C-alpha positions as CSV (number, residue, x, y, z in Angstrom):
1,M,0.0,0.1,-0.1
2,H,1.5,3.3,-1.0
3,S,-1.0,5.6,0.5
4,T,-0.1,7.9,3.3
5,E,-3.6,8.8,4.0
6,N,-5.5,7.7,7.1
7,N,-8.0,5.0,5.9
8,N,-10.3,5.9,8.8
9,E,-10.8,9.5,7.8
10,K,-11.9,10.9,4.5
11,T,-9.3,13.2,2.7
12,S,-10.6,16.6,1.6
13,L,-10.5,15.5,-2.0
14,E,-12.8,12.5,-1.0
15,K,-15.1,14.9,0.9
16,V,-15.4,17.1,-2.3
17,F,-16.2,14.1,-4.4
18,S,-18.9,12.8,-2.0
19,I,-20.8,16.0,-2.0
20,T,-24.1,15.9,-3.6
21,H,-25.4,19.4,-2.8
22,L,-24.0,22.3,-4.7
23,D,-24.1,24.7,-1.7
24,L,-21.8,22.4,0.4
25,L,-19.1,23.1,-2.2
26,S,-18.7,26.7,-0.8
27,D,-17.7,25.6,2.7
28,A,-14.8,27.7,3.7
29,K,-13.3,25.0,6.0
30,L,-13.4,22.4,3.2
31,I,-11.7,24.7,0.8
32,S,-8.9,25.4,3.4
33,E,-8.5,21.7,4.1
34,L,-8.4,21.0,0.4
35,A,-5.8,23.7,-0.4
36,A,-3.7,22.3,2.5
37,E,-4.0,18.8,1.2
38,I,-3.0,20.1,-2.4
39,N,0.0,22.0,-1.1
40,N,1.2,18.9,0.6
41,L,0.9,16.9,-2.7
42,I,2.8,19.7,-4.4
43,L,5.6,19.1,-2.0
44,I,5.6,15.3,-1.5
45,N,3.9,13.8,-4.6
46,F,3.5,16.2,-7.4
47,E,2.9,13.4,-10.0
48,R,-0.1,12.2,-7.9
49,L,-1.5,15.7,-7.9
50,V,-1.1,15.9,-11.7
51,Q,-2.9,12.5,-12.1
52,L,-5.7,13.7,-9.9
53,L,-6.2,16.9,-11.8
54,Y,-6.3,15.0,-15.0
55,R,-8.8,12.6,-13.6
56,I,-10.9,15.4,-12.2
57,D,-10.7,17.1,-15.6
58,V,-9.4,20.5,-14.4
59,S,-8.5,22.6,-17.3
60,E,-4.7,22.7,-17.6
61,V,-4.7,26.0,-19.7
62,K,-6.9,27.7,-17.1
63,L,-4.8,26.3,-14.2
64,K,-1.6,27.6,-15.8
65,T,-3.1,30.9,-16.6
66,L,-4.3,31.4,-13.0
67,L,-1.0,30.4,-11.6
68,K,0.9,32.7,-13.9
69,E,-1.5,35.7,-13.3
70,N,-1.4,35.2,-9.5
71,P,2.3,34.4,-8.6
72,N,1.8,35.6,-5.1
73,E,-1.3,33.6,-4.3
74,D,-1.3,30.2,-2.6
75,A,-1.1,27.6,-5.4
76,G,-3.0,25.1,-3.3
77,R,-5.9,27.5,-2.9
78,I,-6.0,28.3,-6.6
79,I,-6.0,24.6,-7.5
80,A,-8.6,23.9,-4.7
81,S,-10.9,26.5,-6.2
82,L,-10.5,24.9,-9.7
83,I,-11.3,21.4,-8.3
84,I,-14.4,22.8,-6.5
85,E,-15.5,24.7,-9.7
86,R,-15.1,21.5,-11.8
87,Q,-17.1,19.5,-9.2
88,F,-19.8,22.2,-9.1
89,Q,-20.0,21.9,-12.9
90,K,-20.4,18.2,-12.8
91,L,-23.1,18.4,-10.0
92,K,-25.0,21.1,-11.9
93,L,-24.8,19.0,-15.2
94,K,-26.1,16.0,-13.3
95,S,-28.9,18.0,-11.9
96,E,-29.9,19.2,-15.2
97,M,-29.7,15.9,-16.7
98,K,-32.0,14.5,-14.0
99,N,-34.5,17.3,-14.5
100,T,-34.5,16.6,-18.3
101,D,-34.9,12.8,-17.8
102,E,-37.8,13.5,-15.3
103,K,-39.5,15.9,-17.8
104,S,-39.1,13.4,-20.5
105,A,-40.6,10.6,-18.4
106,C,-43.6,12.9,-17.6
107,D,-44.1,13.8,-21.2
108,E,-44.0,10.0,-22.1
109,E,-46.6,9.2,-19.5
110,K,-48.9,11.9,-21.1
111,W,-49.2,9.5,-24.2
């Protein structure tokens, strides 16, 4: 096992992925925890961070642009905000798809 994470406690990333309500993604404590976790990955396992960002589908262009435009900002916080933004987009799309599917089902029942 190569993981340095405590198996009894969810990491901040796992918390972000388990969120199903859009409003919970704006929790300041979660964002701070996620930023700290990302800063830790930057220092000890950058390759793992890159893999996670790829898997999450964070825009590489957007990330590079934000990091370049904000050289004095905390990189972990910038990356955390992009991860949360991406998760927000996924949840919003999922919600919209669910509403579309429900509407389609109602329309089919009318026949």
